[in-house]
PDB file of N, CA, C and O in Angstrom:
ATOM      1  N   MET A   1     -71.807  27.638  27.987  1.00  0.00           N
ATOM      2  CA  MET A   1     -70.493  28.217  28.074  1.00  0.00           C
ATOM      3  C   MET A   1     -70.028  28.085  29.524  1.00  0.00           C
ATOM      4  O   MET A   1     -70.809  28.254  30.461  1.00  0.00           O
ATOM      5  N   ARG A   2     -68.757  27.782  29.685  1.00  0.00           N
ATOM      6  CA  ARG A   2     -68.183  27.600  31.008  1.00  0.00           C
ATOM      7  C   ARG A   2     -67.052  28.611  31.195  1.00  0.00           C
ATOM      8  O   ARG A   2     -66.187  28.740  30.328  1.00  0.00           O
ATOM      9  N   VAL A   3     -67.053  29.322  32.309  1.00  0.00           N
ATOM     10  CA  VAL A   3     -65.980  30.267  32.618  1.00  0.00           C
ATOM     11  C   VAL A   3     -64.778  29.474  33.115  1.00  0.00           C
ATOM     12  O   VAL A   3     -64.875  28.719  34.083  1.00  0.00           O
ATOM     13  N   LEU A   4     -63.645  29.655  32.441  1.00  0.00           N
ATOM     14  CA  LEU A   4     -62.417  28.969  32.848  1.00  0.00           C
ATOM     15  C   LEU A   4     -61.677  29.768  33.903  1.00  0.00           C
ATOM     16  O   LEU A   4     -61.226  29.228  34.913  1.00  0.00           O
ATOM     17  N   ARG A   5     -61.559  31.069  33.651  1.00  0.00           N
ATOM     18  CA  ARG A   5     -60.871  31.974  34.572  1.00  0.00           C
ATOM     19  C   ARG A   5     -60.992  33.387  34.030  1.00  0.00           C
ATOM     20  O   ARG A   5     -61.359  33.588  32.873  1.00  0.00           O
ATOM     21  N   ASP A   6     -60.683  34.360  34.869  1.00  0.00           N
ATOM     22  CA  ASP A   6     -60.625  35.740  34.396  1.00  0.00           C
ATOM     23  C   ASP A   6     -59.466  35.858  33.417  1.00  0.00           C
ATOM     24  O   ASP A   6     -58.471  35.141  33.530  1.00  0.00           O
ATOM     25  N   SER A   7     -59.598  36.760  32.461  1.00  0.00           N
ATOM     26  CA  SER A   7     -58.534  36.968  31.479  1.00  0.00           C
ATOM     27  C   SER A   7     -58.045  38.401  31.546  1.00  0.00           C
ATOM     28  O   SER A   7     -58.745  39.300  32.013  1.00  0.00           O
ATOM     29  N   SER A   8     -56.840  38.589  31.072  1.00  0.00           N
ATOM     30  CA  SER A   8     -56.253  39.928  31.059  1.00  0.00           C
ATOM     31  C   SER A   8     -56.540  40.610  29.718  1.00  0.00           C
ATOM     32  O   SER A   8     -56.912  39.955  28.744  1.00  0.00           O
ATOM     33  N   GLU A   9     -56.366  41.909  29.685  1.00  0.00           N
ATOM     34  CA  GLU A   9     -56.503  42.644  28.428  1.00  0.00           C
ATOM     35  C   GLU A   9     -55.496  42.132  27.417  1.00  0.00           C
ATOM     36  O   GLU A   9     -55.814  42.004  26.234  1.00  0.00           O
ATOM     37  N   ASP A  10     -54.283  41.837  27.867  1.00  0.00           N
ATOM     38  CA  ASP A  10     -53.252  41.333  26.954  1.00  0.00           C
ATOM     39  C   ASP A  10     -53.673  40.005  26.315  1.00  0.00           C
ATOM     40  O   ASP A  10     -53.402  39.771  25.137  1.00  0.00           O
ATOM     41  N   GLU A  11     -54.332  39.140  27.083  1.00  0.00           N
ATOM     42  CA  GLU A  11     -54.817  37.876  26.535  1.00  0.00           C
ATOM     43  C   GLU A  11     -55.947  38.107  25.531  1.00  0.00           C
ATOM     44  O   GLU A  11     -56.036  37.406  24.523  1.00  0.00           O
ATOM     45  N   MET A  12     -56.798  39.076  25.803  1.00  0.00           N
ATOM     46  CA  MET A  12     -57.899  39.372  24.886  1.00  0.00           C
ATOM     47  C   MET A  12     -57.375  39.940  23.568  1.00  0.00           C
ATOM     48  O   MET A  12     -57.860  39.571  22.498  1.00  0.00           O
ATOM     49  N   VAL A  13     -56.394  40.831  23.637  1.00  0.00           N
ATOM     50  CA  VAL A  13     -55.782  41.389  22.423  1.00  0.00           C
ATOM     51  C   VAL A  13     -55.139  40.258  21.628  1.00  0.00           C
ATOM     52  O   VAL A  13     -55.317  40.172  20.413  1.00  0.00           O
ATOM     53  N   LEU A  14     -54.388  39.385  22.311  1.00  0.00           N
ATOM     54  CA  LEU A  14     -53.753  38.251  21.643  1.00  0.00           C
ATOM     55  C   LEU A  14     -54.795  37.342  20.992  1.00  0.00           C
ATOM     56  O   LEU A  14     -54.613  36.918  19.851  1.00  0.00           O
ATOM     57  N   ALA A  15     -55.865  37.044  21.689  1.00  0.00           N
ATOM     58  CA  ALA A  15     -56.908  36.176  21.135  1.00  0.00           C
ATOM     59  C   ALA A  15     -57.507  36.783  19.873  1.00  0.00           C
ATOM     60  O   ALA A  15     -57.737  36.079  18.889  1.00  0.00           O
ATOM     61  N   PHE A  16     -57.759  38.084  19.900  1.00  0.00           N
ATOM     62  CA  PHE A  16     -58.339  38.737  18.734  1.00  0.00           C
ATOM     63  C   PHE A  16     -57.373  38.701  17.552  1.00  0.00           C
ATOM     64  O   PHE A  16     -57.762  38.349  16.439  1.00  0.00           O
ATOM     65  N   LEU A  17     -56.117  39.065  17.794  1.00  0.00           N
ATOM     66  CA  LEU A  17     -55.136  39.061  16.704  1.00  0.00           C
ATOM     67  C   LEU A  17     -54.883  37.655  16.186  1.00  0.00           C
ATOM     68  O   LEU A  17     -54.674  37.464  14.988  1.00  0.00           O
ATOM     69  N   SER A  18     -54.899  36.671  17.074  1.00  0.00           N
ATOM     70  CA  SER A  18     -54.709  35.279  16.653  1.00  0.00           C
ATOM     71  C   SER A  18     -55.802  34.856  15.678  1.00  0.00           C
ATOM     72  O   SER A  18     -55.545  34.133  14.716  1.00  0.00           O
ATOM     73  N   ALA A  19     -57.012  35.312  15.937  1.00  0.00           N
ATOM     74  CA  ALA A  19     -58.129  34.981  15.056  1.00  0.00           C
ATOM     75  C   ALA A  19     -58.047  35.746  13.739  1.00  0.00           C
ATOM     76  O   ALA A  19     -58.445  35.225  12.697  1.00  0.00           O
ATOM     77  N   GLU A  20     -57.546  36.953  13.772  1.00  0.00           N
ATOM     78  CA  GLU A  20     -57.534  37.805  12.576  1.00  0.00           C
ATOM     79  C   GLU A  20     -56.300  37.655  11.704  1.00  0.00           C
ATOM     80  O   GLU A  20     -56.342  38.021  10.530  1.00  0.00           O
ATOM     81  N   VAL A  21     -55.211  37.135  12.233  1.00  0.00           N
ATOM     82  CA  VAL A  21     -53.953  37.097  11.484  1.00  0.00           C
ATOM     83  C   VAL A  21     -54.081  36.317  10.168  1.00  0.00           C
ATOM     84  O   VAL A  21     -53.369  36.610   9.208  1.00  0.00           O
ATOM     85  N   ASP A  22     -54.970  35.341  10.118  1.00  0.00           N
ATOM     86  CA  ASP A  22     -55.157  34.560   8.892  1.00  0.00           C
ATOM     87  C   ASP A  22     -56.494  34.833   8.212  1.00  0.00           C
ATOM     88  O   ASP A  22     -56.860  34.139   7.264  1.00  0.00           O
ATOM     89  N   SER A  23     -57.225  35.840   8.691  1.00  0.00           N
ATOM     90  CA  SER A  23     -58.537  36.125   8.095  1.00  0.00           C
ATOM     91  C   SER A  23     -58.394  36.804   6.737  1.00  0.00           C
ATOM     92  O   SER A  23     -57.406  37.486   6.464  1.00  0.00           O
ATOM     93  N   ASP A  24     -59.395  36.603   5.899  1.00  0.00           N
ATOM     94  CA  ASP A  24     -59.395  37.249   4.584  1.00  0.00           C
ATOM     95  C   ASP A  24     -59.522  38.761   4.719  1.00  0.00           C
ATOM     96  O   ASP A  24     -58.916  39.510   3.953  1.00  0.00           O
ATOM     97  N   ARG A  25     -60.306  39.205   5.689  1.00  0.00           N
ATOM     98  CA  ARG A  25     -60.610  40.632   5.782  1.00  0.00           C
ATOM     99  C   ARG A  25     -59.457  41.459   6.350  1.00  0.00           C
ATOM    100  O   ARG A  25     -59.107  42.494   5.783  1.00  0.00           O
ATOM    101  N   PHE A  26     -58.858  41.017   7.468  1.00  0.00           N
ATOM    102  CA  PHE A  26     -57.835  41.822   8.137  1.00  0.00           C
ATOM    103  C   PHE A  26     -56.452  41.170   8.182  1.00  0.00           C
ATOM    104  O   PHE A  26     -55.486  41.786   8.630  1.00  0.00           O
ATOM    105  N   GLY A  27     -56.363  39.929   7.719  1.00  0.00           N
ATOM    106  CA  GLY A  27     -55.113  39.185   7.846  1.00  0.00           C
ATOM    107  C   GLY A  27     -53.892  39.896   7.281  1.00  0.00           C
ATOM    108  O   GLY A  27     -52.852  39.954   7.937  1.00  0.00           O
ATOM    109  N   ALA A  28     -54.004  40.429   6.088  1.00  0.00           N
ATOM    110  CA  ALA A  28     -52.844  41.057   5.443  1.00  0.00           C
ATOM    111  C   ALA A  28     -52.329  42.249   6.241  1.00  0.00           C
ATOM    112  O   ALA A  28     -51.122  42.382   6.445  1.00  0.00           O
ATOM    113  N   ILE A  29     -53.226  43.111   6.691  1.00  0.00           N
ATOM    114  CA  ILE A  29     -52.786  44.289   7.440  1.00  0.00           C
ATOM    115  C   ILE A  29     -52.263  43.898   8.818  1.00  0.00           C
ATOM    116  O   ILE A  29     -51.296  44.487   9.301  1.00  0.00           O
ATOM    117  N   VAL A  30     -52.889  42.910   9.454  1.00  0.00           N
ATOM    118  CA  VAL A  30     -52.403  42.457  10.759  1.00  0.00           C
ATOM    119  C   VAL A  30     -51.005  41.874  10.622  1.00  0.00           C
ATOM    120  O   VAL A  30     -50.125  42.184  11.426  1.00  0.00           O
ATOM    121  N   ARG A  31     -50.786  41.030   9.611  1.00  0.00           N
ATOM    122  CA  ARG A  31     -49.446  40.448   9.390  1.00  0.00           C
ATOM    123  C   ARG A  31     -48.422  41.530   9.081  1.00  0.00           C
ATOM    124  O   ARG A  31     -47.300  41.488   9.585  1.00  0.00           O
ATOM    125  N   GLN A  32     -48.801  42.492   8.261  1.00  0.00           N
ATOM    126  CA  GLN A  32     -47.884  43.575   7.908  1.00  0.00           C
ATOM    127  C   GLN A  32     -47.497  44.375   9.152  1.00  0.00           C
ATOM    128  O   GLN A  32     -46.318  44.658   9.364  1.00  0.00           O
ATOM    129  N   LEU A  33     -48.472  44.737   9.966  1.00  0.00           N
ATOM    130  CA  LEU A  33     -48.196  45.543  11.152  1.00  0.00           C
ATOM    131  C   LEU A  33     -47.428  44.756  12.208  1.00  0.00           C
ATOM    132  O   LEU A  33     -46.576  45.315  12.898  1.00  0.00           O
ATOM    133  N   LEU A  34     -47.723  43.458  12.340  1.00  0.00           N
ATOM    134  CA  LEU A  34     -47.002  42.640  13.315  1.00  0.00           C
ATOM    135  C   LEU A  34     -45.542  42.473  12.918  1.00  0.00           C
ATOM    136  O   LEU A  34     -44.644  42.574  13.754  1.00  0.00           O
ATOM    137  N   GLY A  35     -45.317  42.216  11.637  1.00  0.00           N
ATOM    138  CA  GLY A  35     -43.962  41.959  11.181  1.00  0.00           C
ATOM    139  C   GLY A  35     -43.491  40.576  11.607  1.00  0.00           C
ATOM    140  O   GLY A  35     -43.187  39.740  10.756  1.00  0.00           O
ATOM    141  N   ASP A  36     -43.428  40.328  12.887  1.00  0.00           N
ATOM    142  CA  ASP A  36     -42.973  39.062  13.450  1.00  0.00           C
ATOM    143  C   ASP A  36     -44.192  38.260  13.903  1.00  0.00           C
ATOM    144  O   ASP A  36     -44.815  38.593  14.911  1.00  0.00           O
ATOM    145  N   LEU A  37     -44.534  37.203  13.160  1.00  0.00           N
ATOM    146  CA  LEU A  37     -45.722  36.415  13.495  1.00  0.00           C
ATOM    147  C   LEU A  37     -45.576  35.662  14.811  1.00  0.00           C
ATOM    148  O   LEU A  37     -46.573  35.198  15.365  1.00  0.00           O
ATOM    149  N   ASP A  38     -44.353  35.533  15.322  1.00  0.00           N
ATOM    150  CA  ASP A  38     -44.162  34.919  16.636  1.00  0.00           C
ATOM    151  C   ASP A  38     -44.867  35.718  17.725  1.00  0.00           C
ATOM    152  O   ASP A  38     -45.176  35.177  18.787  1.00  0.00           O
ATOM    153  N   LEU A  39     -45.123  36.992  17.474  1.00  0.00           N
ATOM    154  CA  LEU A  39     -45.857  37.809  18.444  1.00  0.00           C
ATOM    155  C   LEU A  39     -47.266  37.270  18.675  1.00  0.00           C
ATOM    156  O   LEU A  39     -47.895  37.566  19.691  1.00  0.00           O
ATOM    157  N   VAL A  40     -47.756  36.472  17.718  1.00  0.00           N
ATOM    158  CA  VAL A  40     -49.072  35.857  17.847  1.00  0.00           C
ATOM    159  C   VAL A  40     -48.949  34.337  17.966  1.00  0.00           C
ATOM    160  O   VAL A  40     -49.603  33.724  18.810  1.00  0.00           O
ATOM    161  N   ARG A  41     -48.131  33.741  17.139  1.00  0.00           N
ATOM    162  CA  ARG A  41     -48.045  32.280  17.086  1.00  0.00           C
ATOM    163  C   ARG A  41     -47.354  31.679  18.317  1.00  0.00           C
ATOM    164  O   ARG A  41     -47.730  30.593  18.758  1.00  0.00           O
ATOM    165  N   ASN A  42     -46.368  32.355  18.868  1.00  0.00           N
ATOM    166  CA  ASN A  42     -45.626  31.886  20.048  1.00  0.00           C
ATOM    167  C   ASN A  42     -45.590  33.001  21.086  1.00  0.00           C
ATOM    168  O   ASN A  42     -44.524  33.365  21.583  1.00  0.00           O
ATOM    169  N   ALA A  43     -46.730  33.523  21.400  1.00  0.00           N
ATOM    170  CA  ALA A  43     -46.849  34.721  22.236  1.00  0.00           C
ATOM    171  C   ALA A  43     -46.495  34.471  23.695  1.00  0.00           C
ATOM    172  O   ALA A  43     -46.731  33.398  24.250  1.00  0.00           O
ATOM    173  N   ASP A  44     -45.921  35.509  24.287  1.00  0.00           N
ATOM    174  CA  ASP A  44     -45.621  35.537  25.719  1.00  0.00           C
ATOM    175  C   ASP A  44     -46.323  36.764  26.285  1.00  0.00           C
ATOM    176  O   ASP A  44     -45.864  37.889  26.088  1.00  0.00           O
ATOM    177  N   THR A  45     -47.428  36.555  26.981  1.00  0.00           N
ATOM    178  CA  THR A  45     -48.186  37.697  27.499  1.00  0.00           C
ATOM    179  C   THR A  45     -47.553  38.305  28.742  1.00  0.00           C
ATOM    180  O   THR A  45     -48.106  39.241  29.320  1.00  0.00           O
ATOM    181  N   THR A  46     -46.395  37.785  29.165  1.00  0.00           N
ATOM    182  CA  THR A  46     -45.658  38.426  30.262  1.00  0.00           C
ATOM    183  C   THR A  46     -44.606  39.392  29.726  1.00  0.00           C
ATOM    184  O   THR A  46     -43.935  40.069  30.506  1.00  0.00           O
ATOM    185  N   ASP A  47     -44.456  39.463  28.409  1.00  0.00           N
ATOM    186  CA  ASP A  47     -43.487  40.347  27.762  1.00  0.00           C
ATOM    187  C   ASP A  47     -44.165  41.696  27.473  1.00  0.00           C
ATOM    188  O   ASP A  47     -44.986  41.804  26.562  1.00  0.00           O
ATOM    189  N   ALA A  48     -43.813  42.712  28.254  1.00  0.00           N
ATOM    190  CA  ALA A  48     -44.460  44.026  28.148  1.00  0.00           C
ATOM    191  C   ALA A  48     -44.276  44.653  26.763  1.00  0.00           C
ATOM    192  O   ALA A  48     -45.200  45.279  26.244  1.00  0.00           O
ATOM    193  N   THR A  49     -43.109  44.493  26.169  1.00  0.00           N
ATOM    194  CA  THR A  49     -42.849  45.071  24.851  1.00  0.00           C
ATOM    195  C   THR A  49     -43.721  44.403  23.793  1.00  0.00           C
ATOM    196  O   THR A  49     -44.304  45.080  22.946  1.00  0.00           O
ATOM    197  N   ALA A  50     -43.808  43.093  23.842  1.00  0.00           N
ATOM    198  CA  ALA A  50     -44.645  42.359  22.886  1.00  0.00           C
ATOM    199  C   ALA A  50     -46.117  42.719  23.079  1.00  0.00           C
ATOM    200  O   ALA A  50     -46.851  42.881  22.104  1.00  0.00           O
ATOM    201  N   ASN A  51     -46.546  42.843  24.329  1.00  0.00           N
ATOM    202  CA  ASN A  51     -47.939  43.228  24.593  1.00  0.00           C
ATOM    203  C   ASN A  51     -48.242  44.602  24.016  1.00  0.00           C
ATOM    204  O   ASN A  51     -49.309  44.804  23.435  1.00  0.00           O
ATOM    205  N   GLN A  52     -47.331  45.541  24.163  1.00  0.00           N
ATOM    206  CA  GLN A  52     -47.528  46.886  23.620  1.00  0.00           C
ATOM    207  C   GLN A  52     -47.587  46.848  22.096  1.00  0.00           C
ATOM    208  O   GLN A  52     -48.396  47.548  21.486  1.00  0.00           O
ATOM    209  N   THR A  53     -46.746  46.045  21.492  1.00  0.00           N
ATOM    210  CA  THR A  53     -46.766  45.909  20.033  1.00  0.00           C
ATOM    211  C   THR A  53     -48.105  45.364  19.570  1.00  0.00           C
ATOM    212  O   THR A  53     -48.687  45.876  18.614  1.00  0.00           O
ATOM    213  N   ARG A  54     -48.602  44.327  20.240  1.00  0.00           N
ATOM    214  CA  ARG A  54     -49.903  43.758  19.861  1.00  0.00           C
ATOM    215  C   ARG A  54     -51.027  44.770  20.048  1.00  0.00           C
ATOM    216  O   ARG A  54     -51.916  44.866  19.201  1.00  0.00           O
ATOM    217  N   ARG A  55     -51.001  45.525  21.143  1.00  0.00           N
ATOM    218  CA  ARG A  55     -52.033  46.553  21.357  1.00  0.00           C
ATOM    219  C   ARG A  55     -51.980  47.598  20.249  1.00  0.00           C
ATOM    220  O   ARG A  55     -53.020  48.052  19.772  1.00  0.00           O
ATOM    221  N   SER A  56     -50.790  47.976  19.844  1.00  0.00           N
ATOM    222  CA  SER A  56     -50.623  48.965  18.781  1.00  0.00           C
ATOM    223  C   SER A  56     -51.167  48.439  17.454  1.00  0.00           C
ATOM    224  O   SER A  56     -51.836  49.169  16.722  1.00  0.00           O
ATOM    225  N   VAL A  57     -50.884  47.183  17.147  1.00  0.00           N
ATOM    226  CA  VAL A  57     -51.403  46.580  15.912  1.00  0.00           C
ATOM    227  C   VAL A  57     -52.926  46.576  15.944  1.00  0.00           C
ATOM    228  O   VAL A  57     -53.571  46.942  14.962  1.00  0.00           O
ATOM    229  N   LEU A  58     -53.492  46.170  17.053  1.00  0.00           N
ATOM    230  CA  LEU A  58     -54.949  46.147  17.175  1.00  0.00           C
ATOM    231  C   LEU A  58     -55.536  47.546  16.998  1.00  0.00           C
ATOM    232  O   LEU A  58     -56.558  47.714  16.334  1.00  0.00           O
ATOM    233  N   ALA A  59     -54.894  48.537  17.588  1.00  0.00           N
ATOM    234  CA  ALA A  59     -55.382  49.915  17.502  1.00  0.00           C
ATOM    235  C   ALA A  59     -55.328  50.446  16.077  1.00  0.00           C
ATOM    236  O   ALA A  59     -56.104  51.335  15.724  1.00  0.00           O
ATOM    237  N   HIS A  60     -54.433  49.922  15.255  1.00  0.00           N
ATOM    238  CA  HIS A  60     -54.285  50.398  13.886  1.00  0.00           C
ATOM    239  C   HIS A  60     -55.107  49.606  12.883  1.00  0.00           C
ATOM    240  O   HIS A  60     -54.965  49.807  11.677  1.00  0.00           O
ATOM    241  N   THR A  61     -55.953  48.722  13.352  1.00  0.00           N
ATOM    242  CA  THR A  61     -56.843  47.977  12.462  1.00  0.00           C
ATOM    243  C   THR A  61     -58.274  48.367  12.785  1.00  0.00           C
ATOM    244  O   THR A  61     -58.534  49.037  13.785  1.00  0.00           O
ATOM    245  N   VAL A  62     -59.173  47.958  11.960  1.00  0.00           N
ATOM    246  CA  VAL A  62     -60.590  48.211  12.221  1.00  0.00           C
ATOM    247  C   VAL A  62     -60.982  47.589  13.553  1.00  0.00           C
ATOM    248  O   VAL A  62     -61.896  48.069  14.222  1.00  0.00           O
ATOM    249  N   ALA A  63     -60.301  46.537  13.931  1.00  0.00           N
ATOM    250  CA  ALA A  63     -60.588  45.856  15.191  1.00  0.00           C
ATOM    251  C   ALA A  63     -60.279  46.722  16.402  1.00  0.00           C
ATOM    252  O   ALA A  63     -60.654  46.366  17.519  1.00  0.00           O
ATOM    253  N   GLY A  64     -59.621  47.821  16.213  1.00  0.00           N
ATOM    254  CA  GLY A  64     -59.325  48.723  17.316  1.00  0.00           C
ATOM    255  C   GLY A  64     -60.568  49.178  18.052  1.00  0.00           C
ATOM    256  O   GLY A  64     -60.492  49.539  19.226  1.00  0.00           O
ATOM    257  N   ALA A  65     -61.691  49.169  17.394  1.00  0.00           N
ATOM    258  CA  ALA A  65     -62.941  49.544  18.049  1.00  0.00           C
ATOM    259  C   ALA A  65     -63.280  48.584  19.178  1.00  0.00           C
ATOM    260  O   ALA A  65     -63.927  48.973  20.150  1.00  0.00           O
ATOM    261  N   VAL A  66     -62.852  47.343  19.060  1.00  0.00           N
ATOM    262  CA  VAL A  66     -63.096  46.357  20.113  1.00  0.00           C
ATOM    263  C   VAL A  66     -62.340  46.746  21.376  1.00  0.00           C
ATOM    264  O   VAL A  66     -62.872  46.625  22.479  1.00  0.00           O
ATOM    265  N   THR A  67     -61.114  47.209  21.225  1.00  0.00           N
ATOM    266  CA  THR A  67     -60.315  47.601  22.385  1.00  0.00           C
ATOM    267  C   THR A  67     -60.989  48.739  23.137  1.00  0.00           C
ATOM    268  O   THR A  67     -60.971  48.771  24.367  1.00  0.00           O
ATOM    269  N   ALA A  68     -61.578  49.665  22.408  1.00  0.00           N
ATOM    270  CA  ALA A  68     -62.220  50.808  23.047  1.00  0.00           C
ATOM    271  C   ALA A  68     -63.397  50.382  23.912  1.00  0.00           C
ATOM    272  O   ALA A  68     -63.722  51.052  24.892  1.00  0.00           O
ATOM    273  N   SER A  69     -64.035  49.279  23.560  1.00  0.00           N
ATOM    274  CA  SER A  69     -65.192  48.838  24.328  1.00  0.00           C
ATOM    275  C   SER A  69     -64.836  47.745  25.337  1.00  0.00           C
ATOM    276  O   SER A  69     -65.701  47.291  26.086  1.00  0.00           O
ATOM    277  N   TYR A  70     -63.578  47.320  25.364  1.00  0.00           N
ATOM    278  CA  TYR A  70     -63.146  46.274  26.294  1.00  0.00           C
ATOM    279  C   TYR A  70     -63.243  46.803  27.725  1.00  0.00           C
ATOM    280  O   TYR A  70     -62.823  47.926  28.004  1.00  0.00           O
ATOM    281  N   SER A  71     -63.776  46.021  28.598  1.00  0.00           N
ATOM    282  CA  SER A  71     -63.832  46.426  29.997  1.00  0.00           C
ATOM    283  C   SER A  71     -63.144  45.372  30.843  1.00  0.00           C
ATOM    284  O   SER A  71     -63.220  44.182  30.535  1.00  0.00           O
ATOM    285  N   SER A  72     -62.482  45.788  31.892  1.00  0.00           N
ATOM    286  CA  SER A  72     -61.819  44.836  32.765  1.00  0.00           C
ATOM    287  C   SER A  72     -62.873  43.928  33.371  1.00  0.00           C
ATOM    288  O   SER A  72     -64.042  44.292  33.497  1.00  0.00           O
ATOM    289  N   GLY A  73     -62.434  42.759  33.737  1.00  0.00           N
ATOM    290  CA  GLY A  73     -63.360  41.794  34.281  1.00  0.00           C
ATOM    291  C   GLY A  73     -63.876  40.825  33.244  1.00  0.00           C
ATOM    292  O   GLY A  73     -64.749  40.009  33.539  1.00  0.00           O
ATOM    293  N   SER A  74     -63.350  40.898  32.028  1.00  0.00           N
ATOM    294  CA  SER A  74     -63.741  39.937  31.017  1.00  0.00           C
ATOM    295  C   SER A  74     -63.257  38.558  31.446  1.00  0.00           C
ATOM    296  O   SER A  74     -62.339  38.431  32.256  1.00  0.00           O
ATOM    297  N   ARG A  75     -63.880  37.546  30.900  1.00  0.00           N
ATOM    298  CA  ARG A  75     -63.536  36.194  31.299  1.00  0.00           C
ATOM    299  C   ARG A  75     -63.188  35.370  30.081  1.00  0.00           C
ATOM    300  O   ARG A  75     -63.753  35.546  29.002  1.00  0.00           O
ATOM    301  N   LEU A  76     -62.242  34.463  30.277  1.00  0.00           N
ATOM    302  CA  LEU A  76     -61.883  33.495  29.257  1.00  0.00           C
ATOM    303  C   LEU A  76     -62.887  32.362  29.364  1.00  0.00           C
ATOM    304  O   LEU A  76     -63.080  31.796  30.439  1.00  0.00           O
ATOM    305  N   THR A  77     -63.528  32.030  28.244  1.00  0.00           N
ATOM    306  CA  THR A  77     -64.571  31.006  28.279  1.00  0.00           C
ATOM    307  C   THR A  77     -64.352  29.969  27.207  1.00  0.00           C
ATOM    308  O   THR A  77     -63.579  30.176  26.271  1.00  0.00           O
ATOM    309  N   CYS A  78     -65.030  28.860  27.347  1.00  0.00           N
ATOM    310  CA  CYS A  78     -65.039  27.853  26.290  1.00  0.00           C
ATOM    311  C   CYS A  78     -66.468  27.367  26.127  1.00  0.00           C
ATOM    312  O   CYS A  78     -67.260  27.415  27.069  1.00  0.00           O
ATOM    313  N   ALA A  79     -66.792  26.905  24.940  1.00  0.00           N
ATOM    314  CA  ALA A  79     -68.137  26.409  24.690  1.00  0.00           C
ATOM    315  C   ALA A  79     -68.297  25.032  25.301  1.00  0.00           C
ATOM    316  O   ALA A  79     -67.346  24.253  25.351  1.00  0.00           O
ATOM    317  N   GLY A  80     -69.493  24.732  25.764  1.00  0.00           N
ATOM    318  CA  GLY A  80     -69.793  23.417  26.300  1.00  0.00           C
ATOM    319  C   GLY A  80     -69.316  23.257  27.729  1.00  0.00           C
ATOM    320  O   GLY A  80     -68.691  24.156  28.291  1.00  0.00           O
ATOM    321  N   GLY A  81     -69.611  22.128  28.300  1.00  0.00           N
ATOM    322  CA  GLY A  81     -69.170  21.818  29.650  1.00  0.00           C
ATOM    323  C   GLY A  81     -69.836  22.696  30.694  1.00  0.00           C
ATOM    324  O   GLY A  81     -70.613  23.596  30.378  1.00  0.00           O
ATOM    325  N   SER A  82     -69.513  22.411  31.935  1.00  0.00           N
ATOM    326  CA  SER A  82     -70.063  23.237  33.011  1.00  0.00           C
ATOM    327  C   SER A  82     -69.058  23.387  34.124  1.00  0.00           C
ATOM    328  O   SER A  82     -69.337  24.050  35.122  1.00  0.00           O
TER     329      SER A  82
END
């Protein structure tokens, strides 16, 4: 695994919702709570209102437990490479 750069909480929330929006387990509730799929598909992590909406959606799903354990200093990574 190679560290690309530090990531923000907003990027981590977006990454999680992006993965779950089409999942069998949480997809339906995530889509329902998001309402506007552009919040995930064409996301702008500099938009404070959109970031708050995504955090709220995450908090209202089972995945909200991930947010509680999130700590600053997380890193965006990719598999392979160095």
